[in-house]
N, C-alpha and C positions, 0 to 999 in steps of 0.2 A: 680646663687647668692651663697654666702656663708652663712650658717647659724654657724659660728663658735664664737661668741659671742652675747650677747644678743643687742647690739647695731645693730649687723647684723641681726638679727632674727625681732626685734618688729617690722618694718617697712610690715613685709608680714603676720603678724600675721592673717587677715581674709585668705588672700589665702591660709594660712597653713589649717585653720579650712575646709575651703570647700575641698580642696585638698584629705585630710584625711577621712573626710565622705564621699566621693564620691570612695573614694579608688584609685584616681588618682595616689596618690604618699603615701609611696612610690611603684614605677612601680613595680606591680606584678599580672599577669591573669591568674594563675590556680585558677580553681572552686576548692574550697577548700573541695567538695565533692566527688574528685578524687583525689587519691594518696597523698605522703607525701614529701615532699622535703626537702633538706638537706640547700638549698642556699633561702629559703621561708625567704623573705625581707618583709612579709604582716606584720600589725600592729593588734595587739590584741583587742578587744573591748575594756578594761580597759586602753590600750594607746590612742584609739582616743578619748576617753571619756576625759584622762586627758589632751591630747592638746585642746580639744573642750571647755572644761571646764575654761582651762587658758584663751583662747581667749575671752569667755564670761564675764569673771571677769575683765576685761579689760586687760589683758596680761601683767598684771605687772611685774617687775625683782623681782627675790627673792634675799636672802642675799648671796652675793659671797661667803660668809664663808662656808655655805651648799652646796656649787656645788663641782663635781666632779675635781679632778686633770685635768689640759691641756692633750687633747688628743693627742699622738704622731703620728702625719701622717707619712707615706712613704715617702721618700726622693727620686724620681728618678722612679725607678721600682717598682710594686705591689707586685711580687715576689721574690724570695731570688736574691740576686746579680746576674745575670746572669752567666753562664760559657762560653757562647757565644753568640753575637751580631751578625747578618747578618743585613747589610743597604743596601738600593736599592742606588748602585754606585752614581747616580745623583737623583736630584729633578727631579719630574715629573712638567710640566707647566699645569695649571688649569686655562681655560678660564673665564670669569666672567659670561658666559651665552651658552645655548648649550648642546647637547648631547654628552657625552665622550663614544666612545665603552670600550669595557673591556679593560686592560693593562696586560699584563703578564712582570715579569722581575723573570729570571733564577739568582739564588745565589747558586754558588757551594758552599758547607758545607766545602772540602778539608779534611776528615776525613778519616783518614787513620785506623780505628778500627770501629768495631758497635759502637755506643751510645745509653744508652738509657734517657729518656728525662722525667723527672715527674712533669715539669712546663713551662709552654709557655706562653710568653706574645708579643701583637701586637699592637706597639705604632705609630699610624699617625703621621706625621709631621703637619698633617691639618686634625684635626678631623670633622670639618665641611665638607670636602670635600670627605671624604673618607666614604660613605655608606655601602662597607662591604670590606674584603679582606679573600681570603682562602688560606689558606698556604698550597700546596702539596707536599708530598715527594717523588721524581722522584727517583726511584733507579736504580743504573748502569746497564746498559745493555737496559733500556726501549727505546723504540723508540716513545716516545711521545715529540714532541716539538726538536727533535733530531738534525735539520737543522737550528735552531735557536742559535744566539749567546747569550752567557750569558753578564748580567750586563745591556744592553739596553732595555729600555720599547720597547714592540711592541704590536700592537692590532690582536685581534683574535676573531671572533666572536664565540659566546659559542657554536653555532651548530659544530663547527670544534676543539673544544677544550675539548670533552668528554675524559675522563680518567678513567684507572682503578686505578691509585696511590693512594696511602692511604695519609690522610689528617692530618697535625699536628694539625691544629687548624683554625676556623671557626671565625672572627673579626666581630660583629655587634653591633651597638650600644647598649649598657648595657651588652656587652661580650666582653671585653678586654684579659683576661686572664683563663688559666685553669690550675688546680693543680687538680693531680690525686690521689688516697687513696694511702697508704704505702703499696708496694710491687705490684705496679701498676707502668707501664712506655709506653711511644710509643718509637718504634725503628726507629733507622736512620741509616740504614747499610751504612758501610764503603765507600766513593766513591758517596753516594747520594747528588742531588741537591735538595734546596728548591725553588718552584716555587710560585711565589706570583700572585693572581689572583686579580687584581684593579677595582673595580668597582666607579667611583667616579663621583660624580655629581656636577653641579655647583650651585653657591651660590651668586649669584650677585658681585662678585668681584674677581679680578685676584688672584690667589694665587699659591704657589709651595707646594708640598709634596714629604715629603723622610722618609715613612717606613721603621721602623728598627722590627724586631724578635730577642726576647730575650728568652733563653731556660737554663735551670738549671737540670744538670746529676742527675740522680738517683744516691745516695750514695752506695745503695748495687742492685745486680742483682736482677729484679723483679722476680716474681713467674708468673706474667699475664703481657701479651700483650694487648694494646688498641687499638681497630680498630674502626675508625669512618665511619658508615655505611649511606646509603642515600637511601630514596626512594622517587621517583618524577614523577609525570604527566606533560607533556609536549603538550598535546594532546585535549586539553581541547577550547570550545569556550564558553565564556562568554555571555548572549545576552544582548542589550542593557537595562537598567532600572531594571534588574533582583535583589532584595535587598539579596539574600540567595541562592546563586549559589552552589551547592554543587558540590566538585573535590576531588575523592578518588584515591588511589592506595593501593595495598594490598600484603602480598608476605610470603613464608614459609623461615625460616632459616634452612640452609644444615645441620648446627652443633648447639651442647649446647653455649650457649654465657652468660655472665651475664650484664644484661644491667643497664646502671648506668646512662645515663643523655638522656636528649631530646630536641631538638632543631627546632622549626616550624620557616620556611620561606614563608612568602609570600611578596605582594607590597602593592600598597596604596589602593588596594580594599580590603584588607584582612580583614575578619570579626572574623574569629575564627577558631581552630585546634583542632583536635582530635587524641590522639594515642588511637588503642585500642587492645586486644587480644580477635580475635574469636575464638571458641573452635568448635570441631565436632558437637557436640551435640546443636549448635546454640546459645548457653552464651556467651557473650560478656562482655570482662571486661574493663573498660577504664582505662587507665594509667594515661594520662592528657587529660583535657580539659581545652582549651585556649577560655575564653568565649568573651574578648573584646580585640582582637588582635592590639597590636599597632605596625606600622610600625616603630615609631623613638624608640622603646624599645623591639629587639629582642634577647630574652633573653634565653638562655640555663638554663632547669630545671634537678636538679641532683637529682635522687631519693635518699631519706632516708636512705634508704635499698637498696643497688645492687639489683636486679630481676633477678633469674633464668629463662631463654627461653630454653626448651628444641628445641632439631631440630623436624623440622617440624609445629613447634608450628606459627600459621596465625597471623600477623602484619597486622594492617589496620590504614594507615594515611587518614584522610579526613578534607580538607580545604573547607571553606566557607567564599564566596565573595560577597561584598555589591555592585553593581556597578548602583546603585540608586541615584538622586540627593539629597536622606538623608544622604549619605556617605560626610561629608564634605572634606574628602582627594580625594574627587573622580574628575581625572584630565577630564573626557567626559563620563557623563552619558549616551550620545548617541552611543557612541561608542560599536562596537563588541570585546570584549577583546581575545587577546590571547596568549601563551605562549611567552615572550622575554625578554632579559637583561634588558632593561631601567625599570624606574620605574613606567610609565605611561602605561606599558605591566603588566603582570602577572606570577609569578612563583608559584608552589605549591610543596615543598619540605620538607620532614621530614629527619632530620639528627639524628642519634642517636650514642652514644658510648656505644662500648661494650668491656668486659675484655672475654680474651679466655688464653688458656696456653701459655708462653712464647716461646714455640717454634711453634708455629703457626703465618704464617703471612697470609695478605688479601689474597693471590691468592690461598693458602689452605686451608682457610675458607670457599671459596665458592666448596670446592670438597666434593661430599657426602662421607660419611664414606665407606670405602670398595671400591673404585676408583682412581686409581693413575691419572687419566684425565677422563674427559669426552670425548666420541668418537664423540659424536653430540650435537646438543641443547640439554638443558632441562628444564622442568619446574621449576623452582626453585621459582619464584613469580610468582604467577599464578591469574586471574582474578578471583572473585567471581561466583558462578554459576547464580545469580540472583540480579536484582537492584529493590529497591521498587517503583523508578521514575526514568526511564530513562530520562524523559524531563528535567529534576534537576541536573543531576549528570553524569560524565563523570568518568568512571574507567579504570586504567589502571593496565598491567602486565608486567614483564620485566622477562627476561630469561638470563641464563649463554650462552656464547658462547664455541666451541669443546675445548678451554684451560682450562675451567671452570673459565671464567672472565665475571663479572657481565657487562651486558649493560647498564640496566637503573638503576637496583637499584646498586649501586656502593661502 
């Protein structure tokens, strides 16, 4: 519902009071005791008190002469006018019910020179049906999906779609666009393709989706390249009825990087999520603690001040799942839950953006200093040596292969 005018807003006064007191709105789930974020949309106590007092006093209308000038809202795209727009060639039909396998669409960029992108936006044709969209950058010469035709949507199980390609953007509810700081940008090499991974969910009505991706080019060559990395665990089994099952993954960075943002991803049983730095002396620093994960608002938490992470620093991601009957979103508290692509299954992935020197690409970033290439698998992402509660936690590690490509942490 719009809150643009008094008449729009007045019928919702009591609901607004409840939502701000419970901090359900605006959607922001980071524990304020951990980290500071540039896109923090939470309300201060003064702002909450102002709204509550207004409602308690009868939600009266003020004098229009004292109001601010009308807000100028963006028309069309939320980023700058895109320099290039890539659209699904044909709309994808969405049935009224049932499960839909992940769909992939290859969109050639036809760039004849390298492009640096500092703004990107994903605009679904049907927001209700698009659970998420991942936009991958497939560089020329990549073997990934090379036998698949461009333009036409095709299904592919997630276990067969693993790739080391960099991610241009992850679209989730509440995260539709990205703008990177001055001097930082994503690189799309000449001849690359964009590959959309579309997760559709049915919502009771037949629909059509034709998602678009808009990009704005950096006006100056950047000093730093943005890489989107991820740590994930796909080997867990959540017991029936467990109200607080912990799933973790950890790893060390092979090279220095400037940490920019954190985006946790789980499904309907997701309860909480943490990003931490574990130091050799046993000290643990929490970078982000999401205390009330909301499947319907999957936010990207952008650090207020980018954080330098030195090579060898251990990062830990931990997700907490509520598989009990007390979770109102739980599809089936009696089910034993494993990793899977559908919403009634589960995922545990921690995405994070880092900035590195503009001359470093993703494959080179995963090579240890002093090595042209790894000659054998090396432990870049390793298991912690012990766990406090093995019965309630599943921890995972990941390695890089002989060519320096990450296998699980991508």
